[in-house]
C-alpha positions as CSV (number, residue, x, y, z in Angstrom):
1,M,24.2,-1.7,24.6
2,T,22.5,-5.0,26.3
3,L,22.3,-8.5,25.0
4,R,19.2,-10.0,26.3
5,V,18.5,-14.0,26.3
6,I,15.1,-14.7,27.1
7,L,13.9,-18.3,28.1
8,Q,10.4,-19.3,27.6
9,V,8.2,-22.1,28.1
10,V,5.8,-22.6,25.5
11,P,3.1,-25.2,26.6
12,F,2.3,-27.7,24.0
13,G,3.4,-25.1,21.1
14,D,0.6,-22.6,22.1
15,E,2.3,-19.4,21.9
16,D,-1.1,-17.7,23.7
17,K,0.3,-19.4,26.7
18,V,3.7,-18.7,26.4
19,R,5.5,-17.7,29.9
20,E,9.0,-16.4,30.5
21,I,10.9,-18.3,33.3
22,G,14.2,-16.6,32.7
23,R,16.2,-13.6,31.6
24,L,19.6,-13.0,31.2
25,D,20.9,-9.3,30.2
26,I,24.7,-9.2,28.9
27,F,26.0,-5.4,28.8
28,N,29.2,-4.1,27.6
29,K,31.2,-2.2,30.3
30,G,34.1,-1.3,27.9
31,E,37.0,-2.3,26.1
32,F,39.8,-4.3,28.4
33,S,42.8,-4.9,26.4
34,E,44.0,-6.6,22.9
35,G,40.4,-7.0,21.6
36,F,39.1,-8.3,24.7
37,H,35.8,-6.2,26.0
38,R,34.5,-6.3,30.0
39,Y,30.9,-7.5,30.3
40,G,28.6,-7.1,33.4
41,V,25.6,-9.7,33.5
42,I,22.2,-9.4,35.4
43,D,20.2,-12.6,35.9
44,F,16.6,-12.3,36.2
45,T,14.6,-15.0,37.0
46,P,11.3,-15.6,38.9
47,N,13.0,-16.5,42.4
48,Q,16.4,-14.5,41.9
49,E,17.2,-11.2,40.7
50,G,20.9,-10.1,40.9
51,M,24.0,-8.9,39.3
52,F,27.4,-10.7,39.0
53,N,30.2,-9.5,41.1
54,E,32.5,-10.7,38.3
55,E,33.3,-9.2,35.0
56,I,33.3,-11.6,31.9
57,Y,36.1,-11.1,29.4
58,H,35.1,-11.8,25.7
59,E,36.7,-11.3,22.4
60,R,33.9,-10.2,20.2
61,K,35.4,-12.0,17.0
62,N,34.2,-15.3,19.0
63,G,30.5,-14.3,18.7
64,P,27.4,-13.7,20.9
65,W,26.8,-17.6,21.6
66,I,30.3,-18.0,23.2
67,L,29.5,-14.8,25.4
68,V,26.0,-16.4,26.4
69,A,28.1,-19.7,27.3
70,K,30.3,-17.7,29.4
71,A,27.7,-16.0,31.4
72,L,25.6,-19.2,31.9
73,N,28.8,-21.2,33.1
74,R,29.4,-18.3,35.7
75,L,25.7,-18.5,37.0
76,D,25.6,-20.3,40.5
77,I,23.1,-22.8,39.6
78,K,22.0,-25.4,41.9
């Protein structure tokens, strides 16, 4: 299963002109140990498309937003 986060621009609230400017796919790579799960991340943006070399370890009980925050913190944003 994949958790997908989509970043969109909605010019002046006009839904007819919505445009995707980024997407982040976080996918389960299996259980690690002691409640932690391994996740891989794919970053799709207009200028870059790639996959993390690193894995993210996350306890599901902490919820999806913490997982998304961990993925965003690992992105090499310049």
